[in-house]
TORPA-4810 file (N, C-alpha, C, O; in nm, 3 decimals):
<nodes>
NODE_1_9.892_10.763_8.442_9.822_10.642_8.454_9.811_10.593_8.583_9.753_10.484_8.581_M
NODE_2_9.838_10.623_8.679_9.752_10.659_8.812_9.659_10.558_8.860_9.641_10.449_8.915_A
NODE_3_9.588_10.706_8.780_9.466_10.794_8.770_9.412_10.643_8.722_9.387_10.562_8.811_S
NODE_4_9.392_10.603_8.583_9.311_10.508_8.526_9.352_10.363_8.577_9.282_10.261_8.571_G
NODE_5_9.484_10.376_8.631_9.463_10.198_8.722_9.380_10.181_8.834_9.323_10.081_8.877_W
NODE_6_9.384_10.300_8.877_9.255_10.380_9.006_9.128_10.352_8.943_9.048_10.291_9.013_E
NODE_7_9.085_10.392_8.794_8.928_10.323_8.784_8.953_10.265_8.759_8.864_10.250_8.675_M
NODE_8_9.025_10.168_8.742_9.007_9.975_8.641_8.954_9.941_8.744_8.836_9.908_8.745_A
NODE_9_9.042_9.943_8.873_9.028_9.853_8.985_8.867_9.921_9.080_8.812_9.867_9.175_I
NODE_10_8.830_10.043_9.017_8.707_10.049_9.077_8.599_10.017_8.993_8.493_9.973_9.038_K
NODE_11_8.618_10.033_8.889_8.495_9.955_8.793_8.502_9.812_8.807_8.391_9.759_8.808_L
NODE_12_8.607_9.728_8.819_8.613_9.588_8.879_8.517_9.553_8.951_8.435_9.464_8.932_Q
NODE_13_8.530_9.645_9.057_8.488_9.650_9.203_8.283_9.699_9.195_8.205_9.684_9.288_L
NODE_14_8.260_9.737_9.097_8.112_9.821_9.078_8.162_9.927_9.196_8.105_9.907_9.303_G
NODE_15_8.245_10.021_9.195_8.228_10.137_9.285_8.207_10.292_9.190_8.165_10.401_9.228_K
NODE_16_8.264_10.239_9.029_8.255_10.296_8.958_8.212_10.329_8.878_8.261_10.249_8.798_L
NODE_17_8.086_10.457_8.760_8.001_10.428_8.633_8.038_10.498_8.576_8.051_10.613_8.618_D
NODE_18_8.076_10.457_8.437_8.152_10.567_8.349_8.057_10.599_8.217_8.034_10.492_8.161_L
NODE_19_7.983_10.728_8.138_7.915_10.701_8.056_7.893_10.697_7.918_7.811_10.731_7.833_P
NODE_20_8.057_10.610_7.937_8.121_10.523_7.870_8.214_10.438_7.853_8.313_10.438_7.926_R
NODE_21_8.194_10.336_7.736_8.335_10.198_7.829_8.456_10.236_7.854_8.493_10.330_7.783_P
NODE_22_8.511_10.209_7.908_8.678_10.231_8.002_8.775_10.249_7.846_8.850_10.338_7.806_F
NODE_23_8.734_10.131_7.793_8.846_10.183_7.667_8.863_10.266_7.608_8.973_10.318_7.591_E
NODE_24_8.763_10.302_7.562_8.684_10.413_7.486_8.751_10.550_7.590_8.809_10.648_7.543_V
NODE_25_8.737_10.536_7.675_8.725_10.679_7.773_8.919_10.680_7.774_9.002_10.757_7.726_L
NODE_26_8.926_10.570_7.844_9.098_10.551_7.850_9.208_10.445_7.798_9.231_10.328_7.827_F
NODE_27_9.273_10.548_7.696_9.313_10.677_7.740_9.262_10.743_7.630_9.307_10.858_7.627_P
NODE_28_9.151_10.707_7.497_9.112_10.822_7.386_9.087_10.913_7.369_9.114_10.993_7.280_G
NODE_29_8.989_10.918_7.513_8.873_11.012_7.485_8.961_11.143_7.585_8.922_11.260_7.585_T
NODE_30_9.062_11.104_7.652_9.125_11.170_7.717_9.198_11.253_7.628_9.151_11.363_7.600_L
NODE_31_9.316_11.213_7.576_9.347_11.216_7.512_9.315_11.351_7.349_9.348_11.468_7.327_E
NODE_32_9.261_11.276_7.295_9.098_11.416_7.266_9.087_11.548_7.293_9.095_11.631_7.203_S
NODE_33_9.064_11.589_7.437_9.069_11.677_7.501_9.164_11.681_7.522_9.184_11.685_7.643_L
NODE_34_9.282_11.685_7.441_9.422_11.773_7.524_9.532_11.715_7.675_9.638_11.754_7.723_G
NODE_35_9.445_11.614_7.702_9.505_11.539_7.881_9.640_11.439_7.781_9.641_11.388_7.668_F
NODE_36_9.734_11.447_7.885_9.841_11.331_7.839_9.838_11.187_7.905_9.748_11.166_7.986_S
NODE_37_9.908_11.111_7.884_9.931_11.039_8.057_10.042_11.052_8.088_10.121_11.090_8.002_I
NODE_38_10.089_11.024_8.230_10.191_11.079_8.307_10.235_10.913_8.312_10.184_10.851_8.406_L
NODE_39_10.326_10.834_8.220_10.349_10.704_8.290_10.414_10.725_8.407_10.453_10.836_8.441_P
NODE_40_10.428_10.633_8.465_10.415_10.603_8.613_10.651_10.572_8.559_10.718_10.495_8.490_I
NODE_41_10.667_10.661_8.629_10.865_10.616_8.629_10.949_10.586_8.758_10.937_10.647_8.864_Q
NODE_42_11.005_10.519_8.740_11.117_10.505_8.863_11.168_10.634_8.976_11.224_10.632_9.085_A
NODE_43_11.132_10.708_8.914_11.213_10.902_8.996_11.044_10.938_9.104_11.046_10.999_9.211_G
NODE_44_10.909_10.878_9.033_10.813_10.873_9.080_10.812_10.786_9.220_10.770_10.810_9.334_H
NODE_45_10.869_10.688_9.166_10.905_10.552_9.301_10.976_10.578_9.411_10.954_10.555_9.529_L
NODE_46_11.078_10.637_9.348_11.129_10.648_9.394_11.078_10.769_9.550_11.085_10.748_9.671_H
NODE_47_11.035_10.879_9.478_10.960_10.991_9.539_10.855_10.934_9.594_10.827_11.011_9.686_R
NODE_48_10.772_10.841_9.595_10.650_10.801_9.647_10.719_10.764_9.812_10.675_10.791_9.923_Y
NODE_49_10.883_10.667_9.758_10.912_10.592_9.894_10.958_10.672_10.037_10.963_10.637_10.155_H
NODE_50_10.996_10.823_9.947_11.025_10.916_10.034_10.951_10.969_10.113_10.991_11.034_10.209_A
NODE_51_10.821_10.948_10.082_10.646_11.031_10.131_10.689_10.975_10.238_10.761_10.878_10.260_L
NODE_52_10.579_11.123_10.368_10.585_11.116_10.490_10.485_11.063_10.462_10.451_11.051_10.345_P
NODE_53_10.381_10.997_10.609_10.325_10.934_10.596_10.164_11.014_10.620_10.083_11.003_10.712_F
NODE_54_10.164_11.084_10.514_9.999_11.156_10.571_9.924_11.146_10.513_9.836_11.227_10.544_H
NODE_55_9.889_11.061_10.400_9.790_11.000_10.371_9.747_10.841_10.300_9.835_10.817_10.218_H
NODE_56_9.693_10.780_10.301_9.666_10.669_10.343_9.666_10.577_10.204_9.748_10.489_10.181_R
NODE_57_9.592_10.604_10.145_9.559_10.585_10.010_9.688_10.546_9.864_9.757_10.636_9.816_D
NODE_58_9.693_10.447_9.832_9.829_10.438_9.766_9.820_10.493_9.652_9.936_10.512_9.615_P
NODE_59_9.751_10.530_9.576_9.703_10.610_9.501_9.722_10.689_9.439_9.757_10.696_9.321_F
NODE_60_9.686_10.816_9.575_9.706_10.946_9.617_9.819_10.962_9.648_9.875_11.060_9.600_D
NODE_61_9.900_10.867_9.743_10.010_10.926_9.737_10.141_10.894_9.629_10.257_10.931_9.641_R
NODE_62_10.082_10.816_9.523_10.175_10.806_9.402_10.117_10.944_9.297_10.176_10.971_9.192_L
NODE_63_9.982_11.031_9.350_10.017_11.079_9.310_10.062_11.230_9.273_10.076_11.301_9.174_L
NODE_64_10.079_11.236_9.437_10.146_11.366_9.503_10.301_11.362_9.501_10.372_11.459_9.529_V
NODE_65_10.357_11.206_9.455_10.482_11.193_9.393_10.506_11.196_9.308_10.625_11.194_9.279_A
NODE_66_10.391_11.205_9.191_10.431_11.230_9.031_10.459_11.403_9.089_10.562_11.462_9.121_Q
NODE_67_10.295_11.453_9.081_10.305_11.586_9.143_10.479_11.696_9.163_10.546_11.784_9.110_A
NODE_68_10.470_11.598_9.281_10.633_11.693_9.321_10.732_11.667_9.235_10.799_11.766_9.203_L
NODE_69_10.756_11.586_9.199_10.915_11.510_9.075_10.799_11.584_8.995_10.769_11.679_9.067_A
NODE_70_10.740_11.587_8.909_10.767_11.651_8.773_10.701_11.835_8.797_10.665_11.894_8.695_E
NODE_71_10.689_11.911_8.940_10.649_12.002_8.928_10.540_12.077_8.885_10.548_12.197_8.862_E
NODE_72_10.386_11.978_8.867_10.266_11.968_8.865_10.221_11.987_8.972_10.272_11.954_9.079_F
NODE_73_10.053_12.077_8.944_9.962_12.119_9.020_9.851_11.953_8.992_9.819_11.882_8.896_T
NODE_74_9.824_11.959_9.150_9.717_11.815_9.168_9.598_11.870_9.129_9.591_11.978_9.187_L
NODE_75_9.521_11.857_9.075_9.342_11.858_9.094_9.233_11.837_9.180_9.137_11.784_9.125_V
NODE_76_9.222_11.859_9.283_9.154_11.795_9.418_9.090_11.845_9.478_9.109_11.966_9.472_S
NODE_77_9.033_11.824_9.526_8.917_11.890_9.645_9.014_11.830_9.808_9.024_11.893_9.913_N
NODE_78_9.053_11.736_9.785_9.159_11.672_9.922_9.246_11.700_9.982_9.361_11.661_9.962_D
NODE_79_9.202_11.793_10.089_9.281_11.886_10.157_9.386_11.725_10.208_9.502_11.736_10.168_A
NODE_80_9.375_11.673_10.238_9.497_11.612_10.305_9.630_11.612_10.216_9.735_11.600_10.278_A
NODE_81_9.634_11.625_10.075_9.742_11.693_9.987_9.827_11.804_10.008_9.924_11.829_9.936_F
NODE_82_9.795_11.866_10.098_9.769_11.988_10.083_9.922_12.007_10.218_10.006_12.095_10.239_D
NODE_83_9.889_11.861_10.286_10.064_11.825_10.392_10.172_11.756_10.324_10.267_11.691_10.369_A
NODE_84_10.125_11.790_10.176_10.304_11.731_10.106_10.319_11.855_10.080_10.428_11.886_10.128_Y
NODE_85_10.281_11.925_10.042_10.347_12.068_10.027_10.295_12.127_9.859_10.283_12.243_9.820_G
NODE_86_10.278_12.023_9.798_10.209_11.989_9.679_10.106_12.106_9.621_9.990_12.109_9.662_V
NODE_87_10.158_12.206_9.518_10.024_12.293_9.475_9.911_12.187_9.476_9.898_12.066_9.487_T
NODE_88_9.854_12.271_9.464_9.672_12.179_9.447_9.584_12.290_9.406_9.591_12.392_9.474_R
NODE_89_9.508_12.288_9.315_9.379_12.401_9.312_9.219_12.272_9.304_9.200_12.155_9.273_I
NODE_90_9.165_12.354_9.337_9.005_12.359_9.396_8.955_12.319_9.513_8.835_12.332_9.536_W
</nodes>
């Protein structure tokens, strides 16, 4: 959900172009490809609140909090995530 939220904002600001309408891609196309949408839960926000301030982007910090809380691997080329001890590929 956090990534979809950020995509919606970037589309509104003209900073993102998509090959299909946002309403088609999110969540429909993602779900058809086997992706599940992770809702933002209270436990994620508690984890977010406790994070050290290694990364300034609030969406990226939320992704870190969710990955830590759910023991998920992040897919990102942003090495700033490594400071949080989250498992990251790419």
